[in-house]
C-alpha positions as CSV (number, residue, x, y, z in Angstrom):
1,M,90.8,66.1,121.7
2,S,89.8,69.2,119.8
3,L,92.3,70.6,117.3
4,Y,92.7,73.8,119.3
5,L,93.9,71.8,122.4
6,K,96.0,69.5,120.2
7,Y,97.8,72.3,118.5
8,R,98.0,74.7,121.5
9,P,101.5,76.3,121.5
10,Q,103.9,74.7,123.9
11,S,106.9,77.1,123.3
12,F,107.5,80.7,122.4
13,E,108.6,79.6,119.0
14,T,105.1,78.3,118.2
15,I,103.2,81.4,119.2
16,V,101.7,83.0,116.1
17,G,101.5,86.7,115.3
18,Q,102.8,88.1,118.6
19,Q,106.5,88.4,117.9
20,H,106.8,91.8,119.7
21,V,105.6,90.2,122.9
22,I,107.8,87.1,122.6
23,T,111.0,89.0,121.8
24,T,110.6,91.2,124.9
25,L,109.9,88.3,127.2
26,K,112.9,86.4,125.9
27,N,115.2,89.4,126.4
28,A,113.9,89.8,130.0
29,E,114.6,86.1,130.6
30,E,118.1,86.3,129.3
31,K,118.9,89.3,131.4
32,G,117.3,87.7,134.5
33,S,114.8,90.6,134.8
34,I,111.5,88.7,134.8
35,S,108.8,90.8,136.5
36,H,106.6,89.5,139.3
37,A,103.5,90.8,137.6
38,Y,102.4,90.9,133.9
39,L,99.2,92.1,132.3
40,F,98.3,90.5,128.9
41,S,95.5,92.4,127.1
42,G,94.0,92.0,123.6
43,P,91.2,90.3,121.6
44,R,90.2,86.7,122.3
45,G,92.0,83.8,120.8
46,T,95.2,85.7,120.1
47,G,97.5,83.7,122.5
48,K,97.3,85.5,125.8
49,T,96.7,82.4,128.0
50,S,99.0,80.2,125.9
51,T,101.8,82.7,126.3
52,A,101.1,83.0,130.0
53,R,101.5,79.2,130.4
54,I,104.7,79.1,128.4
55,L,106.1,82.0,130.5
56,A,105.1,80.2,133.7
57,K,106.9,77.0,132.5
58,R,110.1,78.9,131.8
59,I,110.0,80.6,135.2
60,M,109.4,77.3,137.0
61,V,112.2,75.4,135.4
62,S,114.8,78.2,135.2
63,G,118.1,77.2,136.9
64,L,117.0,73.6,137.5
65,E,118.9,70.5,136.4
66,T,117.9,69.2,133.1
67,D,116.2,66.0,134.3
68,K,114.2,67.8,137.0
69,A,113.3,70.6,134.6
70,D,112.1,68.1,132.0
71,I,109.8,66.4,134.5
72,I,108.3,69.7,135.7
73,A,107.8,70.9,132.1
74,Q,106.0,67.6,131.3
75,T,103.9,67.9,134.4
76,I,102.9,71.5,133.4
77,D,102.0,70.4,129.8
78,E,99.8,67.6,131.2
79,G,98.0,70.1,133.5
80,R,99.1,68.4,136.8
81,M,101.4,71.1,138.2
82,V,100.1,72.2,141.6
83,D,102.4,75.2,141.7
84,L,100.7,76.6,138.5
85,I,97.4,78.0,139.6
86,E,94.9,79.2,137.0
87,I,91.9,81.2,138.2
88,D,88.9,82.1,136.0
89,A,87.9,85.5,137.3
90,A,84.6,85.3,135.6
91,S,83.4,82.6,138.1
92,N,85.8,83.4,141.0
93,R,85.4,87.2,141.2
94,G,84.8,87.9,144.8
95,I,87.0,89.1,147.6
96,D,86.8,85.7,149.4
97,E,88.6,84.0,146.5
98,I,91.4,86.7,146.5
99,R,91.8,86.5,150.3
100,D,92.2,82.7,149.9
101,L,94.9,83.4,147.3
102,R,96.7,85.8,149.6
103,E,96.8,83.2,152.4
104,K,98.1,80.3,150.2
105,I,100.6,82.4,148.3
106,Q,102.8,82.7,151.4
107,F,103.6,78.9,151.3
108,A,106.6,77.8,149.4
109,P,106.2,75.9,146.0
110,N,105.7,72.1,146.3
111,Q,107.5,70.9,143.2
112,A,108.8,73.8,141.1
113,K,111.1,76.7,141.7
114,A,108.3,79.2,141.8
115,K,104.5,79.6,142.1
116,V,102.7,81.2,139.1
117,Y,99.2,82.5,139.3
118,I,97.4,83.0,135.9
119,I,94.2,85.0,136.4
120,D,92.1,84.9,133.2
121,E,89.4,87.6,132.4
122,V,90.8,89.6,135.4
123,H,88.5,92.5,134.5
124,M,85.6,90.5,136.0
125,L,86.9,90.9,139.6
126,T,84.9,93.1,141.9
127,K,86.2,96.4,143.3
128,E,86.9,94.8,146.7
129,A,88.7,91.9,145.0
130,F,90.9,94.3,143.1
131,N,91.8,96.1,146.3
132,A,92.8,92.9,147.9
133,L,94.8,91.8,144.9
134,L,96.5,95.2,144.8
135,K,98.2,94.6,148.2
136,T,99.6,91.3,147.0
137,L,100.9,92.8,143.8
138,E,102.7,95.6,145.7
139,E,104.7,93.2,147.9
140,P,104.6,89.7,146.4
141,P,106.7,86.9,148.0
142,E,110.0,86.1,146.2
143,H,108.7,82.8,144.8
144,A,105.3,84.2,143.5
145,Y,104.6,85.5,140.0
146,F,101.3,86.8,138.5
147,V,100.1,86.9,134.9
148,L,96.8,88.7,134.4
149,A,94.9,88.3,131.2
150,T,92.0,90.3,129.9
151,T,90.0,91.2,126.7
152,E,88.8,94.5,128.3
153,V,91.8,96.3,129.7
154,H,89.8,99.5,130.1
155,K,88.0,97.9,133.0
156,I,91.2,97.3,135.0
157,P,91.9,99.9,137.7
158,E,94.9,102.1,137.0
159,T,96.4,101.1,140.3
160,I,96.6,97.4,139.1
161,I,97.9,98.4,135.7
162,S,100.7,100.5,137.2
163,R,102.0,97.5,139.1
164,C,102.2,95.2,136.1
165,Q,104.3,95.1,132.9
166,Q,101.6,95.4,130.2
167,F,101.7,93.7,126.8
168,N,99.1,94.3,124.2
169,F,98.3,91.3,122.0
170,K,97.2,92.3,118.5
171,R,94.8,90.6,116.1
172,I,96.7,88.0,114.1
173,S,96.9,88.7,110.3
174,N,94.9,86.7,107.9
175,E,98.1,85.6,106.2
176,S,99.6,84.2,109.5
177,I,96.3,82.4,110.3
178,S,96.1,80.9,106.8
179,A,99.6,79.6,107.0
180,R,99.0,78.0,110.4
181,L,95.7,76.4,109.2
182,M,97.5,75.0,106.1
183,E,100.1,73.4,108.5
184,I,97.3,71.9,110.6
185,A,95.6,70.6,107.4
186,S,98.8,68.9,106.3
187,E,99.2,67.4,109.8
188,E,95.6,66.1,109.8
189,G,95.6,64.9,106.2
190,V,92.9,67.3,105.2
191,S,92.7,68.3,101.5
192,A,92.1,72.0,101.8
193,E,91.5,74.6,99.2
194,A,93.5,77.8,99.7
195,D,90.5,80.0,99.1
196,A,88.5,78.1,101.8
197,I,91.4,78.5,104.3
198,Q,91.6,82.3,103.5
199,L,87.9,82.7,104.0
200,I,88.0,81.0,107.4
201,A,91.0,83.2,108.4
202,K,89.0,86.3,107.4
203,Q,85.9,85.2,109.4
204,S,88.0,84.6,112.5
205,N,88.6,88.3,112.9
206,G,92.2,87.9,113.9
207,G,91.6,85.1,116.5
208,L,93.6,81.9,115.8
209,R,91.6,79.9,118.3
210,D,88.4,80.7,116.6
211,A,89.9,80.0,113.2
212,I,91.1,76.5,114.3
213,G,87.7,75.7,115.8
214,L,86.0,76.8,112.5
215,F,88.5,74.8,110.5
216,E,87.8,71.7,112.6
217,Q,84.0,72.1,112.0
218,M,84.3,72.6,108.3
219,A,86.9,69.9,107.6
220,A,85.1,67.1,109.5
221,G,84.8,65.1,106.2
222,G,88.5,65.1,105.5
223,K,88.4,67.9,102.9
224,L,87.8,71.6,102.9
225,E,86.1,73.3,99.9
226,L,85.3,76.9,99.4
227,D,81.7,76.3,98.3
228,Y,81.0,74.2,101.4
229,V,82.4,76.9,103.7
230,I,80.4,79.6,102.1
231,E,77.2,77.5,102.3
232,N,77.7,76.5,105.9
233,L,78.7,79.9,107.2
234,G,75.7,81.5,105.4
235,L,78.0,83.8,103.4
236,S,76.8,85.3,100.2
237,G,80.0,85.0,98.3
238,Q,82.2,87.5,96.4
239,M,80.1,87.3,93.2
240,L,77.0,88.7,94.8
241,V,78.9,91.4,96.6
242,E,80.5,92.5,93.3
243,A,77.2,92.4,91.5
244,F,75.7,94.5,94.2
245,Y,78.5,97.0,94.0
246,K,78.4,97.2,90.2
247,A,74.6,97.9,90.3
248,L,75.2,100.7,92.8
249,I,78.0,102.5,90.9
250,E,76.0,102.2,87.7
251,K,73.0,103.7,89.5
252,K,70.8,100.7,88.8
253,P,68.7,100.3,92.0
254,N,66.5,97.6,90.5
255,A,69.5,95.4,89.9
256,A,70.8,96.1,93.4
257,L,67.4,95.2,94.9
258,E,67.4,92.0,93.0
259,V,70.7,91.0,94.7
260,I,69.2,91.7,98.1
261,E,66.2,89.5,97.2
262,T,68.5,86.7,96.1
263,V,70.5,86.8,99.3
264,N,67.2,86.8,101.4
265,S,65.5,84.1,99.4
266,K,68.5,81.8,99.9
267,G,68.1,82.1,103.6
268,Q,71.5,83.8,103.9
269,S,72.2,86.4,106.6
270,L,71.5,90.0,105.4
271,S,73.6,91.3,108.2
272,Q,76.5,89.1,107.2
273,F,76.0,90.2,103.5
274,T,76.1,93.8,104.6
275,S,79.3,93.2,106.6
276,E,80.9,91.6,103.6
277,F,79.9,94.5,101.4
278,I,81.3,97.1,103.8
279,S,84.5,95.2,103.9
280,F,84.6,95.2,100.1
281,L,84.0,99.0,100.1
282,R,86.9,99.4,102.5
283,E,89.1,97.6,100.0
284,Q,87.9,99.8,97.2
285,M,88.5,102.9,99.3
286,L,92.1,101.9,100.1
287,L,92.7,101.0,96.5
288,G,91.5,104.4,95.4
289,V,93.6,106.2,98.0
290,S,96.8,104.3,96.9
291,N,96.1,105.4,93.3
292,N,95.2,109.0,94.2
293,A,91.6,108.5,93.0
294,D,88.5,110.2,94.3
295,V,87.0,108.0,97.0
296,G,84.2,110.4,98.1
297,A,81.4,108.2,96.7
298,T,82.9,105.1,98.3
299,I,83.0,106.8,101.7
300,D,79.4,107.9,101.3
301,M,78.4,104.2,100.6
302,I,80.3,103.1,103.7
303,D,78.3,105.6,105.8
304,I,75.0,104.6,104.3
305,F,75.4,100.9,104.6
306,G,77.0,101.2,108.0
307,V,73.8,102.7,109.3
308,A,71.8,100.0,107.5
309,K,73.8,97.3,109.2
310,Q,72.9,98.6,112.6
311,Q,69.2,98.8,111.7
312,I,68.8,95.3,110.3
313,K,68.5,93.5,113.6
314,E,65.7,95.8,114.9
315,A,63.8,96.2,111.6
316,I,60.3,94.7,111.3
317,I,61.2,93.8,107.7
318,P,64.9,92.7,107.7
319,Q,65.7,93.7,104.2
320,L,64.0,97.2,104.4
321,P,67.1,99.0,105.8
322,L,69.2,97.6,103.0
323,E,66.6,98.6,100.4
324,V,66.5,102.1,101.7
325,A,70.3,102.2,101.6
326,V,70.2,101.2,98.0
327,V,67.8,104.1,97.1
328,K,70.0,106.5,99.0
329,A,73.2,105.3,97.4
330,C,71.7,105.5,93.9
331,G,70.3,108.9,94.6
332,K,66.8,107.8,93.6
333,A,63.6,109.1,95.2
334,T,60.2,107.6,94.3
335,K,57.5,110.3,94.6
336,T,54.5,108.1,93.8
337,I,53.6,104.5,94.4
338,A,51.6,102.7,91.7
339,P,49.1,100.0,92.6
340,V,50.7,96.6,93.1
341,E,49.2,94.9,90.0
342,A,50.2,97.8,87.7
343,K,53.7,97.9,89.2
344,K,54.3,94.2,88.5
345,E,53.2,94.6,84.9
346,K,55.5,97.6,84.4
347,V,58.5,95.8,86.0
348,I,57.9,92.8,83.6
349,E,57.8,95.1,80.6
350,V,61.0,96.9,81.7
351,K,62.8,93.7,82.3
352,Q,61.8,92.4,78.8
353,E,63.0,95.5,77.1
354,K,66.2,95.5,79.2
355,K,66.9,91.9,78.1
356,V,66.5,92.8,74.4
357,E,68.8,95.8,74.9
358,E,71.4,93.7,76.7
359,V,71.4,91.1,74.0
360,A,72.0,93.8,71.4
361,E,74.8,95.3,73.5
362,V,76.5,91.9,73.8
363,K,76.3,91.4,70.1
364,E,77.8,94.8,69.4
365,E,80.5,94.7,72.0
366,T,81.7,91.1,71.5
367,P,85.3,91.5,70.4
368,V,86.7,89.9,67.3
369,S,89.9,88.0,67.9
370,I,92.8,89.9,66.4
371,S,94.8,88.1,63.7
372,E,98.3,89.6,64.3
373,E,101.0,87.6,66.0
374,I,101.1,87.8,69.8
375,N,104.2,89.6,71.1
376,L,105.1,92.3,73.5
377,E,104.2,95.1,71.1
378,S,100.8,93.6,70.1
379,I,100.0,93.1,73.8
380,K,100.8,96.7,74.6
381,K,98.8,97.9,71.6
382,N,95.7,95.9,72.6
383,W,96.1,96.5,76.4
384,K,92.8,98.5,76.6
385,Q,90.9,95.8,74.7
386,L,92.3,93.1,77.1
387,A,91.2,95.1,80.1
388,D,87.7,95.6,78.6
389,Q,87.2,91.8,78.7
390,I,87.6,91.7,82.5
391,E,84.1,92.4,83.8
392,T,85.0,92.4,87.6
393,P,85.9,96.0,88.5
394,F,88.5,95.3,91.2
395,I,90.3,92.7,89.1
396,R,90.3,95.0,86.1
397,V,91.8,97.9,88.1
398,S,94.4,95.6,89.7
399,F,95.3,94.3,86.3
400,M,95.8,97.8,84.9
401,D,98.4,98.5,87.6
402,G,100.7,96.0,85.8
403,E,102.8,96.9,82.9
404,P,103.8,94.3,80.2
405,V,107.6,94.3,80.2
406,K,108.6,90.9,78.6
407,Y,107.0,88.2,76.5
408,Q,108.9,85.1,75.7
409,D,108.0,81.4,75.2
410,N,104.3,82.2,75.8
411,E,105.1,83.7,79.2
412,L,104.2,87.3,79.8
413,T,105.9,89.2,82.6
414,L,103.8,92.0,84.3
415,S,105.5,94.6,86.5
416,F,103.3,96.1,89.2
417,K,103.8,99.3,91.1
418,S,101.7,98.0,94.0
419,S,102.4,94.7,95.7
420,T,98.9,94.7,97.0
421,L,97.4,94.9,93.5
422,M,99.9,92.3,92.3
423,E,98.6,89.9,94.9
424,K,95.0,90.5,93.8
425,V,95.9,89.4,90.2
426,A,98.1,86.5,91.6
427,N,95.0,84.9,93.2
428,P,94.3,81.8,91.2
429,S,90.6,82.6,90.5
430,N,91.4,86.2,89.5
431,Q,94.4,85.1,87.4
432,S,92.1,82.7,85.4
433,V,89.9,85.7,84.6
434,V,92.9,87.6,83.2
435,Q,94.0,84.6,81.2
436,K,90.5,84.2,79.8
437,A,90.8,87.8,78.5
438,F,93.9,86.9,76.6
439,E,92.2,83.9,75.1
440,T,89.3,86.1,74.0
441,V,91.5,88.7,72.4
442,F,94.4,86.7,71.0
443,S,92.8,83.2,70.8
444,Q,95.8,81.9,72.7
445,K,96.6,81.1,76.3
446,V,99.5,82.8,78.1
447,T,101.3,82.1,81.3
448,L,101.6,85.1,83.6
449,K,104.7,86.0,85.6
450,L,104.1,88.8,88.2
451,E,106.7,91.0,89.8
452,V,106.9,94.3,91.7
453,K,108.5,97.1,89.8
454,Q,111.8,98.3,91.1
455,I,112.1,102.0,91.8
456,D,114.8,103.7,89.9
457,L,116.1,106.8,91.7
458,K,118.1,108.0,88.7
459,P,116.7,110.7,86.4
460,V,114.7,109.0,83.6
461,T,114.9,110.3,80.0
462,E,111.5,110.8,78.5
463,V,110.8,108.2,75.9
464,K,107.7,108.1,73.7
465,V,106.1,104.7,74.0
466,D,102.6,103.6,73.4
467,K,101.6,103.1,77.0
468,P,98.6,101.5,78.6
469,S,96.0,103.7,80.3
470,S,97.0,104.6,83.8
471,V,95.3,103.0,86.8
472,V,93.7,106.3,87.8
473,D,92.1,106.6,84.3
474,M,90.9,103.1,84.5
475,A,89.5,103.7,88.0
476,K,87.6,106.7,86.7
477,E,86.2,104.7,83.8
478,V,85.0,101.9,86.2
479,F,83.8,104.0,89.1
480,G,83.0,107.3,87.4
481,N,84.6,110.7,87.9
């Protein structure tokens, strides 16, 4: 049995991420006001059919003696209940099927208290079938209930919608999906890396069913590792995305083009890489907005690479739309094209000179470990130097949102204004980058304790303190004015 079927929810309490739906249905049940027709709409894999089955079970056993209710519930769970009729409208979409339903619905239930019809992908019904169904929804028998499910509610006639209680199922958050996958990993005895789980959750696009299927595929060997997931999904990884972004904001088209070539030569999907990069740009935009920074350049990049993403599938040379996007993003325009041989020689010379310059820069910028004792004051004084050791832009900006407030027994407490930025630093891989910066500057490891800053509504007396650079200043330094 596949994991999705094995861990399919059997009660309202096990439905993930749709609390607004479950709460309303429970309240209706308690008040005895269950409707005869419901319409569940929303993205695939978000729990529509599972919720419909659970609702059907509760309707069928309502008011029955415990023993009989348990037998009926078990029969429903095993898929043997004749009074629960599931119809796939994608393959039973004609008027004949609905007419057959109208004829049989008049008969009383065989085993349960009621008959429940679940019509999945109901938007696939023909116009004639919808008209036939409408008459049944208008005057259903007392013992009959309908639950219609669809991923494309805009295709449902208004006359049908008006006769149903509609519930919109939302995409499930990555956090909720990750938590559920960790539970399944524990149940199945799978050794799973948290980063690998989070990546699978992100790739599922809010669908728990797809996430569980992907988890089962990737954890077939009894363990789940980030590198394995990245390799098998054809993902380029965070490092390439960040390197690409850094090259663009520094106006270095050659470096950005090298990243594209790396992704392509590895056989990874250029379309997927572009999607990852656009997602990364979105995070940078939201980060900038939260810190009142100028996000105009980021929005321009989103527009440019959004167009490139649409063009990749139809391009004769798949990487060409991305290469053009790089030139646009860097504001470079080549007026002449040198012969191929000469161009190669020139690129080699430039790269050689660039390597010599980079070595010189590294020698000049390599910090010397400070000799003073590490304490709260020395950390504040060298805050800028610590930030300079963090090469990854988004980690650096997130780190600068924190304020050192306490240092005791080799533990540094950082207070953050933004919980989102704090979570970025709290990520184990990002936190190790920050700790490495402390080792470089102070030649000593520190343990980080992260907390969200409490807002004090009382007037604050101005105190002159040597304060780290603000996040906005840091963002300007990283991204440019």
